[in-house]
N, C-alpha and C positions, 0 to 999 in steps of 0.2 A: 376501699383504703389502698393506699400505695405501700408497697413492702420497702421501695428504696426512697430515701429523701433526694428529691431533686431540685435543682435551681431551675427557675421558672425559663430561663433562657437555654439551658443544657439540653443536647440532644440524647436521645435514648440508644442504647447500644443498637437495637433493633434499626433505628433511623440510621445511624452510621453504617450499617451492613447494607441497608437498602440505597444510601449514597454510593458505596464502593461498587455494588452490584450494577447500579446505573452506569457509572462511569466505565466500567469494564466491559459493559454493553456497548457504549458508545465508542469505546476504543475498538472493539472487535468489527462493529459496523463501520467506522472509518478505514480500518486497514482490509476489510472485504471490499468497500468501495474504491480503493485503491488498486488491489491487486486482481479482482476479478477482471474488470473492464480491461486491464492493461494485458492480462494472460490471453484475452480473445484477440486482442489487437495484435499479439506475439505470433499467436498460431497464424494470423491471416498474412502478418507481413512475412514471416519465415516461409510460408507456402509461396506467396507472390515472389519474394526475392530470390529462394532457391529453386524455382521453376525456370528462372533465366541464367541464373550463376550457379556453376559448379564451385563447390567448396574447396576442391583437391586444386582447380584452376585459380581460384582466388588467393590460395595459400601460396602458390608458386610466385604470383604477382606481388603479394604483398609480404610475406614472411618465408622466403626461400630456405632459409637454414633452419627452419622448424619442421619436423617430422609430426604432422598431424593429419589422421585420418579425415575420410568423409563425415563419419558419424560424428566425431569429435568438433569438426566444423559446424554442422546442422546444429549442434547441441549449444556451442558457443554463440553462434547467430541468434539461437532463439532466447537466450538467457540475455543477450545485447538487446533485443528488440523489447523483451520483456522489461527490462530495467528501464529503457527510454519510456516504454508506457506508463511504467510505474511512476517515474518522474514527473510525466504530463499530468497524470490522474492526481499526483500528489499536490502539485501547483495549483490544479484547478480546485482542489478540496480547500487549500489555504485560501484561494481569491473568493471562494463563495462563504467564507466565515463572515458573519457581521458585527461590530463593535456592541458591546452591551449597553444598555441605557446608561449606567454609572461609570462607563469608561474602564472598564476592568476587563478580564480576558474576554477573546472572542469565542462565541458559539457558531456552530454551522447553522445553515437554514433549514 
């Protein structure tokens, strides 16, 4: 016997909680799918780029009036590479989504 009277099409509070949990898990998975590969790409790009170019010399060429140290140059460069990688991963994730059968929101494959 049911303690609450429910309409046949209504979802239970537990079902709503599970749906929220699944959508949260999907969001965490998507964010991780964007940030982790882009982080690894940024590590590689930073190592390759700054093994050939000194951030202090780059500052003198590009922004001579700014007083930025080497460590700040490495940091800014890393986050710039990470941002480009994250943008690339996000575009890839968007392109991998396929339309639903009903023509509604798209789901990742």
